[in-house]
One Martini backbone bead per residue (centre of mass of N, CA, C, O) as a GRO file, in nm:
protein
  251
    1MET     BB    1   0.093   0.041   0.024
    2ALA     BB    2   0.071   0.354  -0.006
    3ASN     BB    3   0.289   0.611   0.188
    4PRO     BB    4   0.306   0.919   0.168
    5GLN     BB    5   0.542   1.174   0.271
    6ARG     BB    6   0.635   1.497   0.314
    7GLU     BB    7   0.925   1.450   0.444
    8ASN     BB    8   1.016   1.287   0.159
    9GLY     BB    9   0.881   1.504  -0.021
   10HIS     BB   10   0.791   1.802  -0.215
   11VAL     BB   11   0.561   2.020  -0.383
   12ASP     BB   12   0.563   2.367  -0.430
   13ILE     BB   13   0.239   2.510  -0.488
   14ALA     BB   14   0.051   2.761  -0.557
   15ASN     BB   15  -0.276   2.816  -0.538
   16GLU     BB   16  -0.295   3.006  -0.788
   17ILE     BB   17  -0.185   2.797  -0.983
   18ALA     BB   18  -0.391   2.568  -0.937
   19GLU     BB   19  -0.633   2.738  -1.033
   20ALA     BB   20  -0.528   2.801  -1.313
   21LEU     BB   21  -0.507   2.498  -1.405
   22ALA     BB   22  -0.810   2.430  -1.364
   23LYS     BB   23  -0.875   2.632  -1.628
   24THR     BB   24  -0.681   2.456  -1.810
   25HIS     BB   25  -0.633   2.321  -2.118
   26LEU     BB   26  -0.517   1.981  -2.135
   27SER     BB   27  -0.350   1.732  -2.231
   28SER     BB   28  -0.230   1.448  -2.122
   29TYR     BB   29   0.067   1.491  -2.196
   30GLU     BB   30   0.096   1.784  -2.090
   31SER     BB   31   0.036   1.715  -1.796
   32GLN     BB   32   0.260   1.505  -1.750
   33VAL     BB   33   0.498   1.686  -1.823
   34LEU     BB   34   0.451   1.910  -1.620
   35TRP     BB   35   0.485   1.727  -1.364
   36VAL     BB   36   0.785   1.665  -1.420
   37ILE     BB   37   0.881   1.954  -1.393
   38PHE     BB   38   0.791   1.999  -1.104
   39ARG     BB   39   0.961   1.769  -0.982
   40LYS     BB   40   1.250   1.874  -1.103
   41THR     BB   41   1.218   2.157  -0.961
   42TYR     BB   42   1.028   2.209  -0.707
   43GLY     BB   43   1.124   1.935  -0.575
   44TRP     BB   44   1.436   2.090  -0.568
   45HIS     BB   45   1.420   2.401  -0.544
   46LYS     BB   46   1.380   2.486  -0.851
   47LYS     BB   47   1.339   2.676  -1.160
   48GLU     BB   48   1.548   2.481  -1.318
   49ASP     BB   49   1.622   2.208  -1.569
   50TRP     BB   50   1.779   1.926  -1.689
   51ILE     BB   51   1.555   1.755  -1.912
   52THR     BB   52   1.499   1.475  -2.056
   53ASN     BB   53   1.317   1.277  -2.268
   54THR     BB   54   1.384   1.009  -2.119
   55GLN     BB   55   1.292   1.089  -1.838
   56ILE     BB   56   1.001   1.158  -1.907
   57SER     BB   57   0.932   0.883  -2.020
   58ASP     BB   58   0.988   0.717  -1.758
   59MET     BB   59   0.772   0.887  -1.583
   60THR     BB   60   0.512   0.849  -1.797
   61GLY     BB   61   0.519   0.632  -2.058
   62ILE     BB   62   0.600   0.803  -2.288
   63ALA     BB   63   0.700   0.825  -2.585
   64VAL     BB   64   0.976   0.988  -2.704
   65ALA     BB   65   0.842   1.095  -2.973
   66HIS     BB   66   0.623   1.276  -2.800
   67ILE     BB   67   0.773   1.475  -2.618
   68SER     BB   68   0.881   1.700  -2.803
   69ARG     BB   69   0.598   1.787  -2.901
   70THR     BB   70   0.482   1.860  -2.617
   71ILE     BB   71   0.690   2.080  -2.549
   72LYS     BB   72   0.618   2.263  -2.786
   73MET     BB   73   0.323   2.319  -2.691
   74LEU     BB   74   0.404   2.448  -2.412
   75VAL     BB   75   0.574   2.674  -2.537
   76LYS     BB   76   0.341   2.794  -2.712
   77LYS     BB   77   0.167   2.847  -2.439
   78ASN     BB   78   0.362   2.957  -2.225
   79MET     BB   79   0.420   2.733  -1.971
   80ILE     BB   80   0.712   2.699  -2.078
   81LEU     BB   81   1.073   2.727  -2.053
   82LYS     BB   82   1.364   2.775  -2.263
   83ASN     BB   83   1.722   2.713  -2.167
   84GLY     BB   84   1.818   2.556  -2.388
   85LYS     BB   85   1.813   2.247  -2.199
   86LYS     BB   86   1.626   2.391  -2.017
   87LEU     BB   87   1.353   2.379  -1.784
   88ALA     BB   88   1.050   2.584  -1.713
   89PHE     BB   89   0.809   2.732  -1.525
   90GLN     BB   90   0.532   2.950  -1.598
   91LYS     BB   91   0.394   3.143  -1.340
   92ASP     BB   92   0.269   3.354  -1.537
   93TYR     BB   93  -0.057   3.307  -1.630
   94ASP     BB   94  -0.097   3.559  -1.816
   95GLN     BB   95   0.102   3.429  -2.040
   96TRP     BB   96  -0.091   3.230  -2.116
   97GLU     BB   97  -0.239   3.063  -2.365
   98LYS     BB   98  -0.552   3.117  -2.483
   99LEU     BB   99  -0.841   2.987  -2.588
  100PRO     BB  100  -1.056   3.040  -2.802
  101LYS     BB  101  -1.370   3.066  -2.865
  102GLY     BB  102  -1.463   2.738  -2.984
  103VAL     BB  103  -1.203   2.600  -2.898
  104THR     BB  104  -1.092   2.247  -2.842
  105SER     BB  105  -0.784   2.292  -2.942
  106HIS     BB  106  -0.443   2.371  -3.020
  107HIS     BB  107  -0.524   2.392  -3.345
  108LYS     BB  108  -0.742   2.623  -3.386
  109LYS     BB  109  -1.011   2.469  -3.474
  110LYS     BB  110  -1.321   2.516  -3.566
  111LEU     BB  111  -1.625   2.395  -3.533
  112PRO     BB  112  -1.911   2.337  -3.637
  113LYS     BB  113  -2.212   2.410  -3.570
  114GLY     BB  114  -2.310   2.143  -3.354
  115VAL     BB  115  -2.029   2.024  -3.352
  116THR     BB  116  -1.856   1.735  -3.218
  117LYS     BB  117  -1.594   1.570  -3.090
  118LEU     BB  118  -1.509   1.249  -3.126
  119PRO     BB  119  -1.405   0.992  -2.994
  120LYS     BB  120  -1.212   0.736  -3.014
  121GLY     BB  121  -1.433   0.486  -3.167
  122VAL     BB  122  -1.652   0.700  -3.235
  123THR     BB  123  -1.931   0.726  -3.490
  124LYS     BB  124  -2.171   0.810  -3.289
  125THR     BB  125  -2.424   1.022  -3.167
  126THR     BB  126  -2.610   1.004  -2.875
  127LYS     BB  127  -2.842   1.118  -2.665
  128GLY     BB  128  -2.684   0.981  -2.404
  129GLY     BB  129  -2.414   0.991  -2.572
  130ASN     BB  130  -2.095   0.848  -2.599
  131LYS     BB  131  -2.093   0.541  -2.776
  132LYS     BB  132  -1.962   0.242  -2.824
  133LEU     BB  133  -1.932   0.031  -3.074
  134PRO     BB  134  -1.913  -0.251  -3.186
  135LYS     BB  135  -1.720  -0.457  -3.338
  136GLY     BB  136  -1.766  -0.371  -3.683
  137VAL     BB  137  -1.953  -0.127  -3.610
  138THR     BB  138  -2.071   0.189  -3.770
  139THR     BB  139  -2.387   0.152  -3.704
  140LYS     BB  140  -2.705   0.119  -3.557
  141GLU     BB  141  -2.796   0.038  -3.816
  142THR     BB  142  -2.951  -0.240  -3.959
  143LYS     BB  143  -2.930  -0.465  -4.197
  144GLU     BB  144  -3.169  -0.598  -4.391
  145THR     BB  145  -3.265  -0.940  -4.398
  146TYR     BB  146  -3.338  -1.245  -4.585
  147THR     BB  147  -3.512  -1.544  -4.515
  148LYS     BB  148  -3.689  -1.824  -4.466
  149GLU     BB  149  -3.831  -1.699  -4.218
  150THR     BB  150  -3.969  -1.466  -4.364
  151ILE     BB  151  -4.173  -1.632  -4.514
  152THR     BB  152  -4.309  -1.776  -4.269
  153LYS     BB  153  -4.396  -1.498  -4.130
  154GLU     BB  154  -4.483  -1.276  -4.383
  155LYS     BB  155  -4.593  -1.465  -4.605
  156GLY     BB  156  -4.797  -1.587  -4.827
  157ASP     BB  157  -4.914  -1.864  -4.985
  158ILE     BB  158  -4.848  -1.786  -5.279
  159PHE     BB  159  -4.550  -1.721  -5.235
  160LYS     BB  160  -4.471  -1.995  -5.118
  161LYS     BB  161  -4.540  -2.155  -5.376
  162THR     BB  162  -4.364  -2.002  -5.577
  163TRP     BB  163  -4.096  -2.052  -5.437
  164LYS     BB  164  -4.110  -2.363  -5.459
  165ASP     BB  165  -4.124  -2.367  -5.765
  166PHE     BB  166  -3.848  -2.229  -5.815
  167LYS     BB  167  -3.683  -2.458  -5.660
  168PHE     BB  168  -3.782  -2.681  -5.851
  169MET     BB  169  -3.669  -2.567  -6.112
  170ARG     BB  170  -3.374  -2.573  -6.028
  171LYS     BB  171  -3.350  -2.878  -5.999
  172LYS     BB  172  -3.446  -2.957  -6.290
  173ILE     BB  173  -3.175  -2.789  -6.403
  174ARG     BB  174  -2.936  -2.852  -6.203
  175LYS     BB  175  -2.968  -2.573  -5.981
  176PRO     BB  176  -2.939  -2.583  -5.682
  177MET     BB  177  -2.982  -2.438  -5.367
  178THR     BB  178  -2.852  -2.291  -5.113
  179GLU     BB  179  -2.906  -2.119  -4.833
  180ARG     BB  180  -2.732  -1.874  -4.928
  181ALA     BB  181  -2.866  -1.843  -5.208
  182GLU     BB  182  -3.151  -1.787  -5.107
  183GLU     BB  183  -3.079  -1.528  -4.950
  184LEU     BB  184  -2.974  -1.369  -5.189
  185LEU     BB  185  -3.221  -1.381  -5.365
  186LEU     BB  186  -3.435  -1.258  -5.172
  187ASN     BB  187  -3.288  -0.986  -5.148
  188LYS     BB  188  -3.313  -0.916  -5.443
  189LEU     BB  189  -3.614  -0.935  -5.472
  190PHE     BB  190  -3.683  -0.704  -5.247
  191LYS     BB  191  -3.530  -0.485  -5.406
  192LEU     BB  192  -3.712  -0.486  -5.658
  193SER     BB  193  -3.962  -0.537  -5.444
  194ASP     BB  194  -4.231  -0.462  -5.196
  195ASN     BB  195  -4.441  -0.629  -5.366
  196GLU     BB  196  -4.582  -0.925  -5.354
  197GLU     BB  197  -4.707  -0.956  -5.636
  198GLU     BB  198  -4.447  -0.877  -5.794
  199GLN     BB  199  -4.274  -1.099  -5.674
  200ILE     BB  200  -4.436  -1.330  -5.798
  201ALA     BB  201  -4.401  -1.239  -6.095
  202ILE     BB  202  -4.093  -1.262  -6.097
  203LEU     BB  203  -4.084  -1.567  -6.043
  204ASN     BB  204  -4.254  -1.658  -6.280
  205GLN     BB  205  -4.073  -1.553  -6.498
  206SER     BB  206  -3.827  -1.740  -6.420
  207ILE     BB  207  -3.977  -2.003  -6.456
  208MET     BB  208  -4.070  -1.976  -6.756
  209ASN     BB  209  -3.737  -1.919  -6.832
  210SER     BB  210  -3.529  -2.070  -6.661
  211TRP     BB  211  -3.412  -1.885  -6.448
  212LEU     BB  212  -3.172  -1.840  -6.189
  213GLY     BB  213  -3.286  -1.562  -6.147
  214VAL     BB  214  -3.379  -1.221  -6.082
  215PHE     BB  215  -3.599  -0.980  -6.258
  216PRO     BB  216  -3.729  -0.737  -6.399
  217LEU     BB  217  -4.007  -0.671  -6.542
  218ARG     BB  218  -4.147  -0.667  -6.826
  219GLY     BB  219  -4.289  -0.360  -6.860
  220GLY     BB  220  -4.345  -0.391  -6.580
  221TYR     BB  221  -4.599  -0.292  -6.322
  222ASN     BB  222  -4.987  -0.307  -6.301
  223GLY     BB  223  -5.111  -0.567  -6.123
  224LYS     BB  224  -5.021  -0.743  -6.382
  225ASN     BB  225  -4.905  -0.997  -6.555
  226ARG     BB  226  -4.822  -0.966  -6.891
  227GLN     BB  227  -4.772  -1.276  -6.958
  228ASP     BB  228  -5.070  -1.387  -6.952
  229ASN     BB  229  -5.134  -1.285  -7.275
  230GLN     BB  230  -4.948  -1.493  -7.378
  231ARG     BB  231  -4.854  -1.716  -7.586
  232PRO     BB  232  -4.744  -2.013  -7.596
  233GLY     BB  233  -4.403  -1.972  -7.707
  234SER     BB  234  -4.394  -1.680  -7.719
  235LYS     BB  235  -4.244  -1.370  -7.785
  236GLY     BB  236  -4.169  -1.112  -7.609
  237PRO     BB  237  -4.058  -0.820  -7.548
  238GLY     BB  238  -3.737  -0.882  -7.459
  239GLU     BB  239  -3.689  -1.192  -7.381
  240ASP     BB  240  -3.352  -1.173  -7.410
  241LYS     BB  241  -3.257  -0.944  -7.215
  242TYR     BB  242  -3.158  -1.160  -6.957
  243LYS     BB  243  -2.984  -1.394  -7.067
  244HIS     BB  244  -2.684  -1.268  -7.016
  245LEU     BB  245  -2.742  -1.271  -6.682
  246GLU     BB  246  -2.738  -1.561  -6.568
  247GLU     BB  247  -2.439  -1.603  -6.492
  248THR     BB  248  -2.396  -1.344  -6.319
  249TYR     BB  249  -2.663  -1.436  -6.117
  250GLU     BB  250  -2.559  -1.688  -6.015
  251VAL     BB  251  -2.650  -1.903  -5.710
   0.00000   0.00000   0.00000
């Protein structure tokens, strides 16, 4: 258990400085480096001291590569002074550089009105605050997918029968579908149309033409499958329109 005692060494910092620091925005690195300077100067009753980047790295755990940049930022803010290789704390807080109103970092770039900077790893602001999303998820909205369970729960008997007929047709032409293939084809079908009657017509069109996939209805959809009025064996306008796509969309 830690048991620090004042008589074993302490850092004398005026209350006025502590209050000024409490009102000053510092990054994590800047705050850590500043405390090392306090320890190496005021902790030894010195105004300045030669403090190497390696010493600061050892005391803070910050990589040496970041120490030099952090010191430059503190010098730029006029919170520390450099005298050759020696560092000192600037106790005249009136000389410290203040951040302009609306600026949230030392880069001095104002964010657009109403926009806040999100923490690393957060991709979306929620009403309750900034919450990290699960690994691999970039948005809270989930992409809707359709499976065989969708048919069972949401679709009518006619659709179910037509889908069964389509699967039978695929087997007859020796191109049966895997479960994954069924899922992909269903998702494509429901992207083509959200109208169940039109979805049935699209499936019937593929069944009649022994197509492996599903495609937009020829001539569009007006509540009735226009193929119904065609003579058996006759070619409607653009019958071969999707023929070249069969291999492309084969699932």
